[in-house]
C-alpha positions in Angstrom: 135.9 85.3 148.0 134.8 84.6 144.8 137.3 82.6 142.5 137.0 84.0 139.2 139.5 83.6 136.1 140.0 86.1 133.6 138.4 86.1 130.2 141.2 85.0 128.6 140.7 88.1 125.7 141.8 87.0 122.0 145.5 87.4 121.7 145.9 89.8 119.0 143.0 92.1 120.4 144.4 95.9 120.0 144.9 97.9 123.5 141.7 100.0 124.1 142.5 103.4 124.8 141.7 105.0 128.2 142.0 108.2 129.6 142.1 107.8 133.7 143.3 109.9 136.9 146.1 108.5 138.1 145.3 108.5 142.1 149.2 110.1 143.4 149.5 112.8 141.1 145.9 113.3 139.4 147.4 113.4 135.9 145.6 111.8 133.1 146.9 108.9 131.9 146.1 107.2 128.5 147.8 105.0 126.0 149.7 107.8 124.5 151.4 108.3 127.7 153.1 104.8 127.0 153.9 105.4 122.9 157.4 105.3 123.0 157.4 102.0 124.6 158.0 98.8 123.1 155.8 97.0 125.5 152.9 97.8 127.5 151.3 95.9 130.4 147.8 96.9 132.0 147.1 95.5 135.4 143.4 95.5 137.2 144.0 95.4 140.6 142.7 96.9 143.7 143.7 97.2 147.4 140.9 95.1 149.6 141.4 91.6 147.4 143.3 88.8 149.2 144.6 87.8 145.7 146.3 91.3 145.2 147.7 91.6 148.7 148.9 87.9 148.3 151.1 89.4 145.7 151.5 93.3 146.2 154.8 93.5 147.4 156.2 91.4 144.2 154.2 94.2 141.9 155.7 96.5 143.5 159.3 94.7 142.8 158.2 94.0 139.2 157.6 97.7 138.8 161.3 98.7 140.0 162.7 95.9 138.4 161.7 97.3 134.7 161.5 100.9 135.7 164.4 101.6 133.4 163.1 99.2 130.7 161.4 99.7 127.5 157.9 98.9 128.9 155.0 100.8 130.4 153.4 100.1 133.2 150.0 100.8 134.7 147.7 99.9 137.2 143.8 100.4 137.3 141.1 99.9 139.9 137.6 99.8 138.8 135.9 98.4 141.9 132.6 100.0 143.4 134.1 102.7 145.8 130.8 103.0 147.6 130.5 99.2 148.5 134.3 98.8 148.8 135.7 101.7 150.6 139.1 100.2 150.6 138.9 101.1 147.2 138.3 104.5 146.9 140.9 106.6 145.1 142.4 108.2 148.5 142.9 104.3 149.9 144.2 103.4 146.6 147.1 106.8 146.9 147.8 105.1 150.0 148.5 101.7 149.2 150.5 102.9 145.9 152.7 105.0 148.5 153.1 102.5 150.9 154.1 99.8 148.7 156.6 102.3 146.7 154.7 101.9 143.5 156.9 103.1 140.2 153.9 103.0 137.7 150.6 105.2 137.6 147.6 103.6 139.5 144.3 105.1 138.1 140.8 104.8 139.2 138.1 103.6 136.7 135.2 105.3 138.3 132.5 104.3 135.3 133.8 101.2 135.0 134.3 101.3 131.5 137.9 100.8 130.9 137.6 97.4 132.9 134.6 96.4 130.5 136.8 97.4 127.1 139.4 95.3 128.5 137.0 92.4 129.4 138.7 92.4 133.1 137.1 89.8 135.5 138.9 89.8 138.5 141.8 91.2 140.4 144.5 90.7 139.3 144.4 90.9 135.9 147.0 91.3 133.8 147.1 92.2 129.8 150.1 92.6 127.9 150.6 94.2 124.7 153.6 94.6 121.8 155.2 97.6 120.2 151.5 97.4 117.6 149.7 97.2 121.1 148.6 93.9 120.2 147.5 91.8 123.0 150.2 89.1 123.7 149.8 87.8 127.3 146.7 87.7 129.8 147.1 85.4 132.2 148.4 84.8 135.9 151.5 86.6 137.8 152.4 82.9 138.6 151.3 79.7 140.2 150.9 81.4 143.6 147.6 81.8 145.4 146.7 82.8 148.7 146.9 79.2 151.1 148.9 77.3 148.3 152.2 77.9 149.7 153.9 78.7 146.7 156.4 81.5 146.5 155.2 84.7 144.7 157.7 85.0 141.6 155.9 86.7 138.7 157.7 84.2 136.8 154.8 83.9 134.1 154.1 87.9 133.9 158.2 88.3 133.9 158.8 85.6 131.1 156.3 87.4 128.8 157.7 90.6 129.4 160.9 89.6 128.9 160.5 88.1 125.6 158.4 90.8 124.3 161.4 93.3 125.2 163.7 91.2 123.6 161.9 90.6 120.3 160.8 86.9 121.0 157.6 85.2 120.4 155.3 84.9 124.2 154.6 81.5 124.8 151.1 80.8 123.7 150.4 78.4 126.6 149.1 81.0 129.2 147.3 80.2 132.7 144.3 82.2 133.6 144.6 84.7 136.5 142.5 84.0 139.4 141.3 86.5 141.7 138.2 88.1 143.2 135.4 89.0 140.5 135.8 93.1 139.6 133.0 95.0 142.0 130.4 96.0 139.4 128.4 98.6 140.4 124.5 97.4 140.7 123.1 96.8 137.1 126.4 97.9 135.4 127.9 93.9 135.4 129.2 93.4 131.7 127.3 90.6 129.4 130.9 88.7 129.7 130.3 88.7 133.2 126.9 87.6 133.6 127.8 84.5 131.7 130.7 83.4 133.7 
């Protein structure tokens, strides 16, 4: 279980566009899917990672809590599904249904979307404002597998609440920590090799 931190992409970075299939509905999800929303949360997660398993129930709760708020939420898995069969689209669909995700869960087969976002770990969170500029990238909260802290999502929730209420998001942000994204052989991005 390699502890890999988020790359902490520069705040203000525009959200890269994407077009990926939702593993549950088969619909193509893109930035324009959320065009009418004040905020957009893009999460890189997967099924097999212990760090994601640690927070997955609270992730589902976050989706339910913000379902009727002015925020779009999308989860993306970019892992190599051949080497990690738990992260195959069919398995991700089971995960979404078992946990009751209220947001689309997409599969990034080429891993190009993860690269565009400079995603490094699961979970990795990217929150964008109305102009789709990055205002938060960091941890869900201080809880990690084995540290006995409660899973609350307080860091991410505080950032979301700030954007939705028109307040600035605190720039004091801690990197998310998780398993590294499982890159296909020869597909590791430069920023990952440098890590």
